[in-house]
DSSP file (Angstrom, degrees, kcal/mol; ACC not computed):
  #  RESIDUE AA STRUCTURE BP1 BP2  ACC     N-H-->O    O-->H-N    N-H-->O    O-->H-N    TCO  KAPPA ALPHA  PHI   PSI    X-CA   Y-CA   Z-CA
    1    1 A M              0   0    0      0, 0.0    50,-2.2     0, 0.0     2,-0.3   0.000 360.0 360.0 360.0 130.5   -6.9  -15.6   12.1
    2    2 A R  B     +a   51   0A   0     48,-0.2    50,-0.2    34,-0.1    48,-0.1  -0.556 360.0 176.6 -81.3 140.5   -8.4  -12.3   11.1
    3    3 A I        -     0   0    0     48,-2.6    50,-0.3    -2,-0.3     2,-0.1  -0.851  41.8 -79.3-130.1 167.4   -8.9   -9.5   13.6
    4    4 A P    >   -     0   0    0      0, 0.0     3,-2.0     0, 0.0     4,-0.3  -0.447  41.2-121.8 -70.4 146.9  -10.2   -6.0   13.4
    5    5 A F  G >  S+     0   0    0     48,-0.3     3,-2.0     1,-0.3    47,-0.1   0.862 108.9  63.0 -59.0 -36.6   -7.5   -3.6   12.1
    6    6 A D  G 3  S+     0   0    0      1,-0.3    -1,-0.3     0, 0.0    46,-0.0   0.583  94.5  63.4 -67.5  -5.1   -7.7   -1.4   15.2
    7    7 A R  G <  S+     0   0    0     -3,-2.0    -1,-0.3     2,-0.1    -2,-0.2   0.535  79.6 103.7 -92.8  -6.2   -6.5   -4.4   17.4
    8    8 A L  S <  S-     0   0    0     -3,-2.0    58,-0.0    -4,-0.3    43,-0.0  -0.576  77.7-118.4 -71.3 132.8   -3.2   -4.5   15.6
    9    9 A P    >   -     0   0    0      0, 0.0     3,-2.0     0, 0.0   132,-0.2  -0.367  20.2-115.6 -67.5 152.4   -0.3   -3.0   17.6
   10   10 A D  T 3  S+     0   0    0      1,-0.3   132,-2.8   131,-0.2   133,-0.3   0.816 117.8  56.6 -57.4 -31.1    1.6    0.0   16.3
   11   11 A H  T 3  S+     0   0    0    130,-0.2    -1,-0.3   129,-0.1    56,-0.1   0.434  83.6 124.7 -81.3   2.9    4.7   -2.2   16.0
   12   12 A G  S <  S-     0   0    0     -3,-2.0   129,-2.3     1,-0.1   130,-0.3  -0.204  70.3-102.7 -61.9 151.2    2.8   -4.6   13.8
   13   13 A R  E     -BC  65 140A   0     52,-1.7    52,-2.0   127,-0.2     2,-0.4  -0.500  42.5-164.4 -74.5 143.3    4.2   -5.6   10.4
   14   14 A L  E     -B   64   0A   0    125,-1.9     2,-0.4    50,-0.2    50,-0.2  -0.982  15.6-169.7-138.8 140.9    2.5   -3.9    7.4
   15   15 A W  E     -B   63   0A   0     48,-2.8    48,-2.8    -2,-0.4     2,-0.5  -0.994  10.7-152.8-128.9 140.8    2.3   -4.3    3.6
   16   16 A V  E     -B   62   0A   0    120,-0.5    46,-0.2    -2,-0.4    44,-0.0  -0.967   7.3-169.2-114.1 118.8    0.7   -1.9    1.1
   17   17 A F  E     -B   61   0A   0     44,-3.1    44,-2.8    -2,-0.5     2,-0.3  -0.912  11.0-158.5-111.8 102.6   -0.7   -3.4   -2.1
   18   18 A P  E     -B   60   0A   0      0, 0.0    79,-0.6     0, 0.0     2,-0.4  -0.628  11.1-135.4 -86.6 136.7   -1.5   -0.7   -4.6
   19   19 A A        -     0   0    0     40,-3.1    76,-0.2    -2,-0.3     4,-0.0  -0.703  15.6-130.0 -81.5 138.1   -4.0   -1.5   -7.4
   20   20 A A  S    S+     0   0    0     74,-1.9     2,-0.3    -2,-0.4    -1,-0.1   0.655  91.4  16.8 -66.3 -15.3   -2.9   -0.2  -10.8
   21   21 A R  S    S-     0   0    0     73,-0.2     2,-0.1    38,-0.1    90,-0.1  -0.962  99.0 -81.2-148.0 164.5   -6.3    1.3  -11.2
   22   22 A A        -     0   0    0     -2,-0.3     2,-0.3    88,-0.1    37,-0.2  -0.449  48.6-129.6 -65.0 139.8   -9.2    2.2   -9.0
   23   23 A L        -     0   0    0     35,-2.8    -1,-0.1    -2,-0.1    -4,-0.0  -0.682  16.1-120.2 -91.6 144.5  -11.4   -0.8   -8.3
   24   24 A T     >  -     0   0    0     -2,-0.3     4,-2.6     1,-0.1     5,-0.2  -0.317  34.0-102.5 -69.7 164.2  -15.2   -0.7   -8.9
   25   25 A P  H  > S+     0   0    0      0, 0.0     4,-2.3     0, 0.0     5,-0.2   0.895 126.1  49.4 -56.8 -40.3  -17.5   -1.4   -5.8
   26   26 A D  H  > S+     0   0    0      1,-0.2     4,-2.1     2,-0.2     5,-0.1   0.927 112.8  46.8 -67.6 -43.2  -18.1   -4.9   -7.2
   27   27 A E  H  > S+     0   0    0      2,-0.2     4,-2.6     1,-0.2    -1,-0.2   0.885 112.9  47.6 -62.4 -42.9  -14.3   -5.5   -7.7
   28   28 A S  H  X S+     0   0    0     -4,-2.6     4,-2.8     1,-0.2     5,-0.2   0.889 110.4  54.3 -72.2 -34.4  -13.4   -4.1   -4.2
   29   29 A G  H  X S+     0   0    0     -4,-2.3     4,-1.9    -5,-0.2    -1,-0.2   0.917 111.7  43.6 -58.8 -45.5  -16.1   -6.3   -2.7
   30   30 A A  H  X S+     0   0    0     -4,-2.1     4,-2.0     2,-0.2    -2,-0.2   0.879 113.0  53.1 -65.6 -40.4  -14.6   -9.4   -4.4
   31   31 A L  H  X S+     0   0    0     -4,-2.6     4,-2.8     1,-0.2    -2,-0.2   0.948 111.6  44.1 -61.6 -50.2  -11.1   -8.4   -3.4
   32   32 A L  H  X S+     0   0    0     -4,-2.8     4,-3.0     1,-0.2    -1,-0.2   0.852 111.1  53.7 -68.8 -34.3  -12.0   -8.0    0.2
   33   33 A E  H  X S+     0   0    0     -4,-1.9     4,-2.0    -5,-0.2    -1,-0.2   0.928 113.5  42.9 -66.2 -43.0  -14.0  -11.2    0.4
   34   34 A E  H  X S+     0   0    0     -4,-2.0     4,-2.5     2,-0.2    -2,-0.2   0.913 114.3  50.0 -69.6 -42.6  -11.1  -13.2   -1.0
   35   35 A V  H  X S+     0   0    0     -4,-2.8     4,-3.3     1,-0.2     5,-0.3   0.965 110.7  50.9 -60.9 -51.1   -8.6  -11.3    1.2
   36   36 A D  H  X S+     0   0    0     -4,-3.0     4,-1.9     1,-0.2    -2,-0.2   0.905 109.6  49.8 -50.9 -44.9  -10.8  -12.1    4.3
   37   37 A S  H  X S+     0   0    0     -4,-2.0     4,-0.7     1,-0.2    -1,-0.2   0.935 113.3  46.3 -61.4 -44.2  -11.0  -15.8    3.4
   38   38 A F  H >X S+     0   0    0     -4,-2.5     3,-1.2     1,-0.2     4,-0.8   0.931 113.4  48.2 -66.2 -43.7   -7.2  -15.9    3.1
   39   39 A L  H 3< S+     0   0    0     -4,-3.3     3,-0.2     1,-0.3    12,-0.2   0.794 102.3  65.4 -69.1 -25.4   -6.6  -14.0    6.4
   40   40 A D  H 3< S+     0   0    0     -4,-1.9    -1,-0.3    -5,-0.3    -2,-0.2   0.764 118.0  23.7 -62.5 -24.8   -9.0  -16.3    8.2
   41   41 A T  H << S+     0   0    0     -3,-1.2    -1,-0.2    -4,-0.7    -2,-0.2   0.346  87.6 135.6-124.9   4.3   -6.7  -19.2    7.6
   42   42 A W     <  +     0   0    0     -4,-0.8     7,-2.3    -3,-0.2     2,-0.3  -0.311  30.1 167.5 -58.4 131.6   -3.2  -17.4    7.2
   43   43 A A  E     -E   48   0B   0      5,-0.3     2,-0.5    33,-0.1    30,-0.1  -0.987  36.6-140.0-148.1 153.4   -0.6  -19.3    9.2
   44   44 A A  E >  S-E   47   0B   0      3,-2.7     3,-1.8    -2,-0.3    27,-0.1  -0.975  91.3 -21.5-117.6 114.4    3.1  -19.5    9.6
   45   45 A H  T 3  S-     0   0    0     -2,-0.5    -1,-0.1     1,-0.3     0, 0.0   0.872 130.4 -49.3  51.1  42.3    4.4  -23.1   10.0
   46   46 A G  T 3  S+     0   0    0      1,-0.2    -1,-0.3     0, 0.0    -4,-0.0   0.264 114.5 117.4  88.5 -14.5    1.0  -24.1   11.1
   47   47 A A  E <   -E   44   0B   0     -3,-1.8    -3,-2.7     1,-0.0    -1,-0.2  -0.778  69.5-115.3 -88.9 121.4    0.5  -21.3   13.7
   48   48 A P  E     -E   43   0B   0      0, 0.0     2,-0.4     0, 0.0    -5,-0.3  -0.293  24.5-136.4 -57.6 138.0   -2.3  -18.8   12.9
   49   49 A L        -     0   0    0     -7,-2.3     2,-1.0   -10,-0.2    -7,-0.1  -0.805   9.1-131.8 -96.0 133.7   -1.3  -15.3   12.2
   50   50 A Q        +     0   0    0     16,-0.5    16,-2.6    -2,-0.4     2,-0.3  -0.750  48.9 160.2 -83.0 106.6   -3.3  -12.4   13.8
   51   51 A A  E     -aD   2  65A   0    -50,-2.2   -48,-2.6    -2,-1.0     2,-0.3  -0.900  22.8-177.5-134.9 157.0   -3.9  -10.2   10.7
   52   52 A A  E     - D   0  64A   0     12,-2.1    12,-2.5    -2,-0.3     2,-0.3  -0.943   8.2-153.7-147.9 163.2   -6.2   -7.5    9.5
   53   53 A R  E     - D   0  63A   0    -50,-0.3     2,-0.3    -2,-0.3   -48,-0.3  -0.959   7.0-170.7-141.4 160.1   -6.8   -5.5    6.4
   54   54 A E  E     - D   0  62A   0      8,-2.0     8,-2.9    -2,-0.3     2,-0.4  -0.963  13.9-145.6-140.3 158.9   -8.1   -2.2    5.2
   55   55 A F  E     - D   0  61A   0     -2,-0.3     2,-0.4     6,-0.2     6,-0.2  -0.977  20.9-172.2-129.9 119.0   -8.9   -0.8    1.7
   56   56 A R  E >>  - D   0  60A   0      4,-2.8     4,-2.8    -2,-0.4     3,-2.6  -0.861  59.3  -5.7-116.9 144.9   -8.3    2.9    1.1
   57   57 A H  T 34 S-     0   0    0     -2,-0.4    -1,-0.2     1,-0.3    53,-0.1   0.711 111.1 -77.3  52.5  31.7   -9.1    5.2   -1.9
   58   58 A D  T 34 S+     0   0    0     -3,-0.1   -35,-2.8     1,-0.1    -1,-0.3   0.625 130.3  61.6  57.4  18.4  -10.4    2.3   -4.0
   59   59 A R  T <4 S+     0   0    0     -3,-2.6   -40,-3.1   -37,-0.2     2,-0.7   0.589  78.9  74.3-141.0 -23.3   -6.8    1.4   -4.6
   60   60 A F  E  <  -BD  18  56A   0     -4,-2.8    -4,-2.8   -42,-0.2     2,-0.6  -0.878  49.0-165.6-117.9 111.3   -4.7    0.5   -1.7
   61   61 A L  E     -BD  17  55A   0    -44,-2.8   -44,-3.1    -2,-0.7     2,-0.5  -0.828  12.2-166.0 -86.5 121.6   -5.0   -2.8    0.2
   62   62 A V  E     -BD  16  54A   0     -8,-2.9    -8,-2.0    -2,-0.6     2,-0.4  -0.937   5.8-175.2-111.0 121.2   -3.3   -2.6    3.5
   63   63 A V  E     -BD  15  53A   0    -48,-2.8   -48,-2.8    -2,-0.5     2,-0.3  -0.972   4.6-179.3-120.8 132.9   -2.6   -5.9    5.4
   64   64 A G  E     -BD  14  52A   0    -12,-2.5   -12,-2.1    -2,-0.4     2,-0.4  -0.901   9.4-163.1-126.2 155.9   -1.1   -5.9    8.8
   65   65 A V  E     -BD  13  51A   0    -52,-2.0   -52,-1.7    -2,-0.3     2,-1.0  -0.997  26.3-124.1-143.0 143.6    0.0   -8.7   11.3
   66   66 A D    >>  -     0   0    0    -16,-2.6     4,-1.5    -2,-0.4     3,-0.8  -0.770  27.0-174.1 -86.3 103.0    0.7   -8.7   14.9
   67   67 A Q  T 34 S+     0   0    0     -2,-1.0    -1,-0.2     1,-0.2     4,-0.1   0.686  78.4  67.5 -74.5 -17.4    4.2  -10.2   15.0
   68   68 A S  T 34 S+     0   0    0      2,-0.2    -1,-0.2     1,-0.2     3,-0.1   0.764 104.2  43.9 -75.8 -22.1    4.3  -10.3   18.7
   69   69 A A  T <4 S-     0   0    0     -3,-0.8     2,-0.3     1,-0.3    -2,-0.2   0.912 141.7 -22.3 -83.7 -47.9    1.5  -13.0   18.6
   70   70 A E     <  -     0   0    0     -4,-1.5    -1,-0.3   -20,-0.1   -20,-0.3  -0.863  67.7-126.6-162.7 129.9    3.2  -14.9   15.8
   71   71 A A        -     0   0    0     -2,-0.3     2,-0.2    -3,-0.1    -4,-0.1  -0.546  27.4-117.5 -77.0 141.4    5.7  -13.8   13.2
   72   72 A P        -     0   0    0      0, 0.0     2,-0.2     0, 0.0   -28,-0.1  -0.538  30.0-137.9 -73.7 143.7    5.0  -14.4    9.6
   73   73 A S     >  -     0   0    0     -2,-0.2     4,-2.0   -30,-0.1     5,-0.2  -0.538  25.3-104.1 -95.2 167.4    7.5  -16.6    7.9
   74   74 A G  H  > S+     0   0    0      1,-0.2     4,-2.2     2,-0.2     5,-0.1   0.878 123.3  51.7 -58.6 -38.9    8.9  -16.1    4.4
   75   75 A C  H  > S+     0   0    0      1,-0.2     4,-2.3     2,-0.2    -1,-0.2   0.907 109.0  49.4 -66.7 -38.8    6.7  -18.9    3.1
   76   76 A S  H  > S+     0   0    0      2,-0.2     4,-1.7     1,-0.2    -2,-0.2   0.829 110.4  50.2 -71.2 -28.4    3.6  -17.3    4.6
   77   77 A I  H  X S+     0   0    0     -4,-2.0     4,-2.6     2,-0.2     5,-0.2   0.909 109.3  52.2 -72.8 -43.4    4.5  -13.9    3.1
   78   78 A D  H  X S+     0   0    0     -4,-2.2     4,-2.9    -5,-0.2    -2,-0.2   0.888 107.1  54.0 -55.9 -42.0    5.0  -15.6   -0.2
   79   79 A A  H  X S+     0   0    0     -4,-2.3     4,-2.5     2,-0.2    -1,-0.2   0.900 108.3  48.0 -60.6 -41.7    1.5  -17.2    0.2
   80   80 A L  H  X S+     0   0    0     -4,-1.7     4,-2.5     2,-0.2    -2,-0.2   0.947 114.2  45.4 -62.9 -48.1    0.0  -13.8    0.7
   81   81 A V  H  X S+     0   0    0     -4,-2.6     4,-2.4     1,-0.2    -2,-0.2   0.912 113.9  49.5 -62.1 -43.9    1.7  -12.2   -2.3
   82   82 A N  H  X S+     0   0    0     -4,-2.9     4,-2.6    -5,-0.2    -1,-0.2   0.923 110.4  51.0 -60.3 -44.4    0.9  -15.2   -4.6
   83   83 A S  H  X S+     0   0    0     -4,-2.5     4,-2.3     1,-0.2    -2,-0.2   0.897 112.9  44.6 -59.5 -41.4   -2.7  -15.1   -3.5
   84   84 A L  H  X S+     0   0    0     -4,-2.5     4,-2.4     2,-0.2    -1,-0.2   0.847 111.0  54.4 -74.5 -31.8   -3.0  -11.4   -4.3
   85   85 A R  H  X S+     0   0    0     -4,-2.4     4,-2.0    -5,-0.2    -2,-0.2   0.941 113.9  42.9 -61.6 -47.4   -1.1  -11.9   -7.6
   86   86 A S  H  X S+     0   0    0     -4,-2.6     4,-1.7     1,-0.2    -2,-0.2   0.906 113.9  49.4 -62.2 -43.5   -3.7  -14.6   -8.5
   87   87 A L  H  X S+     0   0    0     -4,-2.3     4,-1.5     1,-0.2    -1,-0.2   0.878 109.0  52.7 -68.7 -39.0   -6.6  -12.6   -7.3
   88   88 A G  H  X>S+     0   0    0     -4,-2.4     5,-2.9     1,-0.2     4,-1.1   0.883 107.2  53.8 -61.2 -41.3   -5.4   -9.5   -9.2
   89   89 A G  H  <5S+     0   0    0     -4,-2.0    -1,-0.2     1,-0.2     3,-0.2   0.892 107.8  49.4 -60.4 -39.3   -5.3  -11.7  -12.4
   90   90 A S  H  <5S+     0   0    0     -4,-1.7    -1,-0.2     1,-0.2    -2,-0.2   0.796 115.3  44.4 -72.8 -26.9   -8.9  -12.7  -11.9
   91   91 A L  H  <5S-     0   0    0     -4,-1.5    -1,-0.2     2,-0.2    -2,-0.2   0.569 111.8-120.2 -92.1 -10.4   -9.9   -9.1  -11.4
   92   92 A G  T  <5S+     0   0    0     -4,-1.1     2,-0.3     1,-0.2    -3,-0.2   0.846  77.5 107.0  75.8  34.5   -7.8   -7.9  -14.4
   93   93 A V  S   <S-     0   0    0     -5,-2.9     2,-0.4    -6,-0.1    -2,-0.2  -0.992  70.3-122.2-147.1 138.4   -5.7   -5.5  -12.2
   94   94 A E        +     0   0    0     -2,-0.3   -74,-1.9     1,-0.1   -73,-0.2  -0.621  29.9 172.0 -76.7 129.1   -2.1   -5.7  -11.0
   95   95 A L        +     0   0    0     -2,-0.4    -1,-0.1   -76,-0.2   -34,-0.1   0.401  67.8  60.9-116.5   2.4   -1.9   -5.5   -7.2
   96   96 A I  S    S+     0   0    0    -79,-0.1     2,-0.3   -12,-0.1   -77,-0.1   0.171  71.0 121.0-118.6  16.7    1.8   -6.2   -6.5
   97   97 A Q        +     0   0    0    -79,-0.6     0, 0.0     1,-0.1     0, 0.0  -0.678  20.5 160.3 -84.8 131.8    3.4   -3.2   -8.4
   98   98 A H        +     0   0    0     -2,-0.3    -1,-0.1   -81,-0.1    38,-0.1   0.397  58.9  81.1-125.2  -4.0    5.6   -0.9   -6.3
   99   99 A A  S    S+     0   0    0      2,-0.1    16,-0.1    15,-0.0    -2,-0.0   0.855  77.9  76.5 -71.5 -37.0    7.6    0.8   -9.1
  100  100 A P  S    S-     0   0    0      0, 0.0     2,-0.5     0, 0.0    14,-0.2  -0.110  81.2-118.6 -68.4 173.5    5.0    3.4  -10.2
  101  101 A V  E     -F  113   0C   0     12,-3.1    12,-2.2    34,-0.0     2,-0.4  -0.962  19.3-156.7-113.5 131.3    4.3    6.5   -8.3
  102  102 A W  E     +FG 112 134C   0     32,-0.5    32,-2.1    -2,-0.5     2,-0.3  -0.897  28.6 148.7-105.1 134.3    0.8    7.2   -6.9
  103  103 A Y  E     -FG 111 133C   0      8,-2.4     8,-3.5    -2,-0.4     2,-0.5  -0.975  45.7-103.5-154.8 167.6   -0.1   10.8   -6.2
  104  104 A R  E     -F  110   0C   0     28,-2.6     6,-0.2    -2,-0.3     5,-0.1  -0.881  33.1-140.8-100.0 133.8   -3.1   13.2   -6.2
  105  105 A D    >   -     0   0    0      4,-2.5     3,-2.1    -2,-0.5    22,-0.1  -0.168  38.2 -86.7 -79.2 178.7   -3.5   15.5   -9.0
  106  106 A A  T 3  S+     0   0    0      1,-0.3    -1,-0.1    20,-0.1    -2,-0.0   0.740 130.5  54.2 -62.7 -22.1   -4.6   19.1   -8.6
  107  107 A G  T 3  S-     0   0    0      2,-0.1    -1,-0.3     0, 0.0    -3,-0.0   0.418 120.8-108.1 -91.5   0.9   -8.3   18.0   -8.8
  108  108 A G  S <  S+     0   0    0     -3,-2.1     2,-0.1     1,-0.3    -2,-0.1   0.357  72.4 139.4  90.8  -5.3   -7.8   15.4   -5.9
  109  109 A A        -     0   0    0     -5,-0.1    -4,-2.5     1,-0.1     2,-0.4  -0.472  57.8-116.8 -73.7 146.1   -7.9   12.3   -8.1
  110  110 A V  E     -F  104   0C   0     -6,-0.2     2,-0.3    -2,-0.1    -6,-0.2  -0.688  39.0-170.0 -79.5 128.4   -5.5    9.5   -7.3
  111  111 A R  E     -F  103   0C   0     -8,-3.5    -8,-2.4    -2,-0.4     2,-0.4  -0.881  15.5-152.3-121.5 153.3   -3.1    9.0  -10.3
  112  112 A T  E     +F  102   0C   0     -2,-0.3     2,-0.3   -10,-0.2   -10,-0.2  -0.994  24.9 156.7-125.2 125.1   -0.6    6.4  -11.2
  113  113 A V  E     -F  101   0C   0    -12,-2.2   -12,-3.1    -2,-0.4    -2,-0.0  -0.943  43.2 -93.4-139.1 161.8    2.4    7.0  -13.4
  114  114 A T     >  -     0   0    0     -2,-0.3     4,-2.2   -14,-0.2     5,-0.2  -0.250  41.2-110.2 -65.8 164.0    5.9    5.6  -14.0
  115  115 A R  H  > S+     0   0    0      2,-0.2     4,-2.4     1,-0.2     5,-0.2   0.861 121.2  52.9 -63.5 -35.3    8.7    7.1  -12.1
  116  116 A G  H  > S+     0   0    0      1,-0.2     4,-2.2     2,-0.2    -1,-0.2   0.925 108.4  49.9 -66.0 -41.7   10.0    8.7  -15.4
  117  117 A A  H  > S+     0   0    0      2,-0.2     4,-2.2     1,-0.2    -2,-0.2   0.880 110.9  48.5 -66.4 -39.1    6.6   10.2  -16.0
  118  118 A F  H  X S+     0   0    0     -4,-2.2     4,-2.8     2,-0.2    -1,-0.2   0.909 109.1  53.7 -69.8 -37.2    6.5   11.7  -12.5
  119  119 A R  H  X S+     0   0    0     -4,-2.4     4,-2.8     1,-0.2    -2,-0.2   0.942 110.1  48.6 -58.4 -42.4   10.1   13.1  -12.9
  120  120 A A  H  X S+     0   0    0     -4,-2.2     4,-2.1     1,-0.2    -2,-0.2   0.931 109.8  50.8 -64.2 -42.0    8.8   14.7  -16.1
  121  121 A L  H  X>S+     0   0    0     -4,-2.2     5,-2.5     2,-0.2     6,-0.9   0.899 111.2  49.4 -59.7 -40.4    5.8   16.1  -14.2
  122  122 A A  H ><5S+     0   0    0     -4,-2.8     3,-1.1     1,-0.2    -2,-0.2   0.929 109.2  50.4 -62.9 -47.0    8.1   17.5  -11.6
  123  123 A A  H 3<5S+     0   0    0     -4,-2.8    -1,-0.2     1,-0.3    -2,-0.2   0.825 111.8  48.5 -62.6 -32.3   10.4   19.1  -14.2
  124  124 A D  H 3<5S-     0   0    0     -4,-2.1    -1,-0.3    -5,-0.2    -2,-0.2   0.557 114.8-116.9 -84.5  -5.2    7.4   20.8  -15.8
  125  125 A G  T <<5S+     0   0    0     -3,-1.1    -3,-0.2    -4,-0.5    -2,-0.1   0.636  80.9 124.0  81.9  13.5    6.1   22.0  -12.5
  126  126 A D  S   <S+     0   0    0     -5,-2.5     2,-0.3    -6,-0.2    -4,-0.2   0.749  81.1  25.0 -79.4 -26.1    2.9   20.0  -12.6
  127  127 A V  S    S+     0   0    0     -6,-0.9     2,-0.3    -9,-0.1    -2,-0.2  -0.924  75.2 172.8-127.0 155.7    3.8   18.3   -9.3
  128  128 A D    >   -     0   0    0     -2,-0.3     3,-2.0    -3,-0.1    25,-0.4  -0.825  52.4 -66.8-149.5-167.8    6.0   19.7   -6.5
  129  129 A V  T 3  S+     0   0    0      1,-0.3    25,-2.8    -2,-0.3    26,-0.3   0.641 129.1  51.2 -61.8 -19.1    7.2   19.0   -3.0
  130  130 A D  T 3  S+     0   0    0     23,-0.2    -1,-0.3    22,-0.2     3,-0.0   0.406  78.8 116.4-101.0   1.5    3.7   19.6   -1.7
  131  131 A T  S <  S-     0   0    0     -3,-2.0    22,-2.0    21,-0.1     2,-0.4  -0.518  74.7-114.3 -68.7 126.4    1.9   17.2   -4.0
  132  132 A P  E     - H   0 152C   0      0, 0.0   -28,-2.6     0, 0.0     2,-0.3  -0.509  40.9-176.9 -67.6 128.0    0.3   14.4   -2.0
  133  133 A V  E     -GH 103 151C   0     18,-3.4    18,-2.1    -2,-0.4     2,-0.6  -0.827  25.1-122.4-120.3 158.7    2.0   11.1   -2.8
  134  134 A F  E     -GH 102 150C   0    -32,-2.1     2,-1.1    -2,-0.3   -32,-0.5  -0.928  16.3-148.8-110.4 121.2    1.3    7.6   -1.5
  135  135 A D    >   +     0   0    0     14,-2.4     3,-1.0    -2,-0.6   -34,-0.0  -0.742  19.7 174.7 -91.7  94.2    4.1    5.8    0.2
  136  136 A T  T 3   +     0   0    0     -2,-1.1  -120,-0.5     1,-0.2    -1,-0.1   0.327  68.6  76.7 -86.4  10.1    3.6    2.1   -0.6
  137  137 A S  T 3   +     0   0    0   -122,-0.1    -1,-0.2    12,-0.1    -2,-0.0   0.327  63.6 129.5 -96.6   8.9    6.9    1.2    1.1
  138  138 A L    <   +     0   0    0     -3,-1.0  -122,-0.3     1,-0.1     3,-0.1  -0.356  29.4 175.9 -64.4 145.9    5.5    1.6    4.7
  139  139 A T        +     0   0    0      1,-0.1  -125,-1.9  -124,-0.1     2,-0.4   0.388  53.0  73.7-130.1  -2.5    6.2   -1.5    6.9
  140  140 A R  B  >  -C   13   0A   0   -127,-0.2     4,-1.5     1,-0.1     3,-0.2  -0.967  66.5-142.4-125.9 135.0    4.8   -0.5   10.3
  141  141 A V  H  > S+     0   0    0   -129,-2.3     4,-2.8    -2,-0.4     5,-0.2   0.869 103.7  54.6 -51.5 -43.6    1.2   -0.3   11.4
  142  142 A G  H  > S+     0   0    0   -132,-2.8     4,-1.9  -130,-0.3    -1,-0.2   0.909 104.9  53.1 -64.0 -42.9    1.9    2.8   13.5
  143  143 A D  H  4>S+     0   0    0   -133,-0.3     5,-2.5    -3,-0.2    -1,-0.2   0.846 110.8  47.2 -58.2 -36.9    3.4    4.7   10.6
  144  144 A Y  H ><5S+     0   0    0     -4,-1.5     3,-1.7     4,-0.2     5,-0.5   0.918 111.8  50.2 -72.9 -44.2    0.3    4.0    8.5
  145  145 A R  H 3<5S+     0   0    0     -4,-2.8    -2,-0.2     1,-0.3    -1,-0.2   0.818 104.0  60.0 -66.9 -25.6   -2.0    5.1   11.4
  146  146 A A  T 3<5S-     0   0    0     -4,-1.9    -1,-0.3    -5,-0.2    -2,-0.2   0.350 129.7 -94.9 -78.2   4.6    0.0    8.3   11.7
  147  147 A G  T < 5S+     0   0    0     -3,-1.7     3,-0.4    -5,-0.1    -3,-0.2   0.650  80.4 140.8  90.9  18.2   -0.9    9.2    8.2
  148  148 A G      < +     0   0    0     -5,-2.5   -13,-0.5     1,-0.2     3,-0.2   0.637  58.5  69.1 -69.5 -16.4    2.2    7.8    6.5
  149  149 A L  S    S+     0   0    0     -5,-0.5   -14,-2.4     1,-0.3     2,-0.5   0.945 108.7  31.1 -69.5 -44.0    0.3    6.4    3.5
  150  150 A E  E    S+H  134   0C   0     -3,-0.4    -1,-0.3   -16,-0.2   -16,-0.2  -0.940  80.4 137.9-120.0 113.1   -0.5    9.8    2.1
  151  151 A Q  E     -H  133   0C   0    -18,-2.1   -18,-3.4    -2,-0.5     2,-0.1  -0.893  58.6 -78.1-140.5 165.4    1.8   12.7    2.6
  152  152 A P  E >   -H  132   0C   0      0, 0.0     3,-2.5     0, 0.0     4,-0.3  -0.473  49.2-114.5 -62.9 143.1    3.3   15.7    0.8
  153  153 A A  G >  S+     0   0    0    -22,-2.0     3,-1.7   -25,-0.4     6,-1.5   0.829 113.5  66.1 -50.8 -33.1    6.2   14.5   -1.3
  154  154 A R  G 3  S+     0   0    0    -25,-2.8    -1,-0.3     1,-0.3   -24,-0.1   0.790  99.2  53.9 -60.6 -25.1    8.7   16.4    0.8
  155  155 A A  G <  S+     0   0    0     -3,-2.5    -1,-0.3   -26,-0.3    -2,-0.2   0.439 108.6  53.6 -92.7   1.5    7.9   14.1    3.7
  156  156 A T  S X> S-     0   0    0     -3,-1.7     4,-0.8    -4,-0.3     3,-0.7  -0.563 102.6 -88.3-122.4-175.4    8.6   10.8    1.9
  157  157 A W  H 3> S+     0   0    0      1,-0.2     4,-2.3     2,-0.2     5,-0.2   0.742 118.2  73.0 -66.4 -19.0   11.2    9.2   -0.2
  158  158 A H  H 3>>S+     0   0    0      1,-0.2     4,-3.0     2,-0.2     5,-0.6   0.868  90.2  59.1 -62.2 -36.3    9.6   11.0   -3.2
  159  159 A G  H <>5S+     0   0    0     -6,-1.5     4,-1.9    -3,-0.7     8,-0.2   0.938 110.8  38.7 -55.3 -49.5   11.1   14.2   -2.0
  160  160 A T  H  <5S+     0   0    0     -4,-0.8     4,-0.5    -7,-0.2    -2,-0.2   0.895 120.0  47.1 -71.2 -38.1   14.6   13.0   -2.1
  161  161 A A  H  <5S+     0   0    0     -4,-2.3    -2,-0.2     1,-0.1    -1,-0.2   0.886 130.2  15.5 -71.4 -39.8   14.1   11.0   -5.4
  162  162 A F  H  <5S+     0   0    0     -4,-3.0    -3,-0.2    -5,-0.2    -2,-0.2   0.638 133.0  32.5-112.4 -17.8   12.3   13.7   -7.4
  163  163 A F     X< +     0   0    0     -4,-1.9     4,-2.4    -5,-0.6     5,-0.2  -0.034  66.6 131.5-133.5  32.6   12.7   17.1   -5.7
  164  164 A K  H  > S+     0   0    0     -4,-0.5     4,-1.9     1,-0.2     5,-0.2   0.883  76.6  49.5 -60.0 -41.8   16.2   17.0   -4.1
  165  165 A E  H  > S+     0   0    0      1,-0.2     4,-2.2     2,-0.2    -1,-0.2   0.908 111.7  49.7 -62.0 -41.4   17.3   20.4   -5.5
  166  166 A Q  H  > S+     0   0    0      1,-0.2     4,-2.1     2,-0.2    -2,-0.2   0.872 111.6  48.5 -67.5 -37.1   14.0   22.1   -4.3
  167  167 A L  H  < S+     0   0    0     -4,-2.4    -1,-0.2    -8,-0.2    -2,-0.2   0.836 110.6  50.7 -73.1 -31.5   14.5   20.6   -0.8
  168  168 A V  H  < S+     0   0    0     -4,-1.9    -2,-0.2    -5,-0.2    -1,-0.2   0.875 117.4  38.5 -71.6 -40.9   18.0   21.7   -0.6
  169  169 A R  H  <        0   0    0     -4,-2.2    -2,-0.2     1,-0.2    -1,-0.2   0.856 360.0 360.0 -76.4 -32.3   17.2   25.3   -1.7
  170  170 A G     <        0   0    0     -4,-2.1    -1,-0.2    -5,-0.2    -2,-0.1   0.443 360.0 360.0 -68.0 360.0   14.0   25.4    0.3
């Protein structure tokens, strides 16, 4: 059963599904309509899940569930992922990738690159520990609400992965 996102508790389970590219208004409308339909009937072993969603920066679908009301099962999580994989296919955009790095460039645009390309940008000084990055590995609603989706690289796993030497010196 779909609920407003602000009704989810901070301890709720969270998933971030990044789109490989920015969605157009028509695409994001179609995405949210399908996601809402899915969440309206999402259940774990026949028990309705209290779930909500948000869509940020034309790229990031965030889905949360109140585990204290009913916990999602492995099968229900698979159903969500499979639904989004199918929906992404119909929209012509990948929604289930977590290997790339999403960051804001100097002009403020959200960019997506491979980890190798981000490492090269770091080596060239085009990105640094203060570059805003998007942490798609968030799993708690409270962390998302506290601004955890978009932070300077130094505050996320990106800092350790790409700027370890700078952080040690800094």
